[in-house]
N, C-alpha and C positions, 0 to 999 in steps of 0.2 A: 665249600670250595675256597681255597686260599689263592690269592694272586701273588705274583712275584714281588719281592721286596723292592721298595722305592725309597728315595730320600723324602724327608718330611716336607721340604719345600714344594714337592710335587703334588701334595694333597690339594684337592679343590675345596671350595667353601662348602661346609656342611659334611664333608667326608670324614670318616673315622678310620683309625688303624691301631695296630698294636706295636709298641716300640720293640725293635729287635736288638739294636745295639747303638752305642754312641761311638763314633769313630775318633780315635786318638787317645792319648794319655796325658794331655797337656792341661793347662789351666782352664781353657774353654770347655773341654770335655768334663772336667771336674765340676765346673760351675753348672753345666747343664744337668748333671746328675744331682747336684745339691738342690736344684730347682724342682726335682721330682721326676725328671725324665730318666726312668730306669727301665730295664728290660721287662717285657711282658705287661707294661702299664698301658692302658687304653689312652688315646689322644685323638682330638678332633680339631679340625681347622675352623675357626670362627669367622675370620675375615682379614682382609689386608688393608693397610693404610692407603690413602688415595694415590700415592706415588708407587705403591707396590711393596714398600719395605718400611717398617717391619710387618710381620704377620702375627695375628693373635690366635692362640691355641687354648683349648680347654683340656686340662689334665689334673687328675687328683682333686677335683672339686673346685678348682680355681682357674683363672685365666692368666696366661703369660704371653708376652710379646717377644718374638725372636727376630733378629736380623737374618737376612738370607744366608750370610756366611756362617751363622750358628745353626740354622735349620738344615743346612746341607750336611751337617755332621751327624744327623740323627737318621738312622735307617729304620723304616717301618714296614709292616706287612698289612696291606689292605685286606679286608675280609668282606665277602659277599653277604 
């Protein structure tokens, strides 16, 4: 069973999802794709900084930290 699409910043710690799309066609969207955030790629939320921003994610065998304004641009599909 698949759940509705959500923004990446809505994932909870330890939750995983599949990237559906990157919103926009600007420099930020290009940078996110260059970092490996591409459609159909699995991603999981590792943890947040003490003040809540940035958030660390695991994708493609490595970890990246994204600010909230970046992670809101990534649409994901949680899976049960």
